[in-house]
N, C-alpha and C positions, 0 to 999 in steps of 0.2 A: 211874203212867200219866198222871195229871193233869199232872205236870210235863212229860212228853213232848208232850202235847197243846199245852201252853203254848209249848214250843220250836218245834213245827211251825207254830203260829199266827204266831210271830215271823218265821220264815223266809218264810211266805206273805205277811206284811205287807211284808217287804223286796222280794220279787219284784213285788208290786203297785206299790209306790212306784217301782221301777226301770222298770216298764212306763210309768208315768205321766210320769216324767222324760224318758224316751226319746222320748215323744210330744210333750211340751209345753215342755220346756226347751231353748232354742237351744244352750246349751253342751253339755248331755248328748247332744243329737241329733247334734252334730258329731263326737263322739269315735269313734275307730277303735282297732283292736288296737295300731297303731303309736303313736298319740298317748297312749294310756294307759300304755304300757310304762314310760316313765321315771318316771311318777307312782307306779306299782306298786313300782318299785325304791325310791323315796323312802319310801313307806309301810312297806316291809319293814324298812328301816333304822330308822325311827321306832319300829316294834314292837320291834326288837332293843334299842334304848336303853331302852324302857320295861320290858322283861323284865329287863335288868341292874339297873334302878332298883328293881324289886320293888314298885312302886306298882300294886296290883291294879285300881284305878279307871282308871289310865292304860293299863294292859294291855288292859282291857276296851274302852276307846275305840279303841285302835290296832288291835285285832283286828276291831272293827266296820268300820274303814276298809278293812282288807285284805279282809274278807268282801264288802264292797261291790264291790271290784274283781273278785272272782271272779264275782259275780252279773252285773256289767257285761259282762265278757268273754262269759259264757254268753248274755246277751241279744243281743249282737252276732252271736254264732254262730248263734243261732236265726233272726235276721233274714236271715242268709245261707243258711239251710236246711242248715247244716253240723252243728251240735250245739246242745243246750240244757242247762239246769242238771241235768236228770235224767240225761243222757248223762255229764256230768262226775261226778256223784255215783256213778252205777253203775260207771263206769270205775275209780274209786278203790276202790270196794267189791270189785269183781272182783280188782283187784290185791292188796288186803290179804288176801283169802281165798287167792289163789294163792301168796302169799309167806309165809303162816303155816301151812304144812302140819302143824306141831306142834300147832296149835289146831284146824284144820279137816280134818286128814288123819291119817295114821298115823305121821308122822315124829316122832322124839323129839328134844327140845332142852331141856337142863336148865340152861342158863346163857345170859345175854344174848350172850356171845361166839359160842355155837353158833347162836343165832338170827341174828346178823349174818352169820355165814359162810354159812348156808343162804340168807339173803336175797340175798347177792351172787352165789352160784352160780346161783340161780333167775333172777336178773336177767340174768346173763351168758348163760344159755341162751336167754332170751326175746329179748334184743337182738341177740345174735350179732355184736356190733360190737367187742368188746374190753373188757377189764376197766375201763379208764379212760374209756371213751366216755361214761359217764354224768356225768362231772364237767364242768360248763359252763365254756367258755373264759373267760366274762366274770366268773367268781367272783373276789373279791379274792384276791390271791396267798397270803395267810396261810391263808385258808379252803380255797383250792384245794390247797395242800400237805397240809393235814390230811386232806382228803377223799381225795386220791390215795393217801396212806399207808394210810388205813382200807381202801380198796378193794383195794389190793395185799395187805394183811394178810389180807383176807377170803378170798383164794385161796391163802394159805400163804406168800406172799413177805414174810417178817418175821423179825426177830431172835428167837431162842429165849429169850434172857435180856437183861435191861436192861443188863447189863455191856457187851454189844456196842454198845448205843446210846451209852453213856457214852464208850467208847473211840473211837467214830466222831466224837463231838463234840470230843474232845481232838485227834484227828487233823486234823479240819477247822480247828480253832483254830490249830494249829501251821502248817498250810499257809497260812492267812490271814496270820499274823504274818510268815511268810517272804516273801510277796509285798509286804507293807507295807514291810518292811525293805529290800527291793530296789527300792522305789518304783515298782512295776509296778501302775499304777492299774487297768488293765483286768483283770489277773489277780486283783488284790485284790478287785475287785468280784465276780468269779465265785466266789472262795473264800468271800467273806462270804455270798453266796447259799447256798452249800453248808452253811455253818455254821448259818444260820437254818433251813434245811431239816432239819438234824440236831436242832436244838433243838425244832422242832415235833414231830419224832418222839419225842423224850424226853418232851415234855408228853403226847403220846398214850399212851405207856407208863404214865405216872403218873396217867392218868385226868383230865387237865386239858385243857380246850379252850383252845388258845393264843389264839384270837381273843377269847374272853371274858376271858382273863387280861390281854391287852394293852388291851382296852377298859376294864377296871377300872383298870389302871395309868394310862391316859389320863385317866379321870375323876378319879382321885386327884391326879394332877399338876395338872390344871386347877383343882381345888378349892383346893389348897394355894397355887398361884401367885396365884389371885385373892385369897386371904387376905393374901398378901404385898403385893399391890398396894394392898389396903385399908389395911394398916398404913403403907405408904409415904405414901399420901395423907393419912392421919390425922396423921402426924408431919411432914408437909410436907417430905418428903425429895426431893431431886432424884435421880431414878432413875439418870440417866446418871453420877452421881458415886459410886455404890455400887461398892466393890471386892468381890472374891470372899469375903473374910471376913465382910463385912456381909451379903452375900447369903445366906451359909450360916447366919448367926445368925437372919435373918428366916425362912429355910426351916425351921429347927429350931423356931422359935416356932409357925409355921403347922402343922407336923407334930404338935406336942404338943397342939394344940387339936382334933385329929380325934377 
């Protein structure tokens, strides 16, 4: 209980600071929902990177930045007599209770898949807008594909076995190669999109988040390429004179140092 009191005191402190900043700081006083929006997106991506990096101190810092934005929006809402932080907290509490009938009601759910399916069914009933309506149009394409597939699967539109997913990938790959060989750029682009969509679906079946996987691959590539650049600089090599074999040798050196 003492720890809960400490947590509540910290939130109270943040709310007080927000009140003071909104009153006394010219920059904070100027902000609106619209002006904060792009900053919130930036903070979300920074949190995502820290989560992938696994540095708990960095995660704590980025979570604090994101929490500030939640409090900031609630403060603006209260000034407009629209909502405040209590309304925000109570709305999510009500939603969690509503969508967890296996905890707060008499529904049974014995696996995480059953929980997800129940969640999507309840959400669909609440929104009454369509299964995919909850997927924001502004999501990055890879994340959007994953979330659309998850939501479709939540109402039963899914492959019964992973073999079907693999066969679909093979089919899309053949269609992509066909358009490439025929030098039809537009059709090749469409088929490549279908291939990527199928690969995302395969990752979902394997329990892999494709955005996390690609982010890890990006970080790994960046790290290794920077090592190659360091070696090139140390050896005073002219980068423009490197042929493919020398690049490959440098790459294998960098890779072996991971």
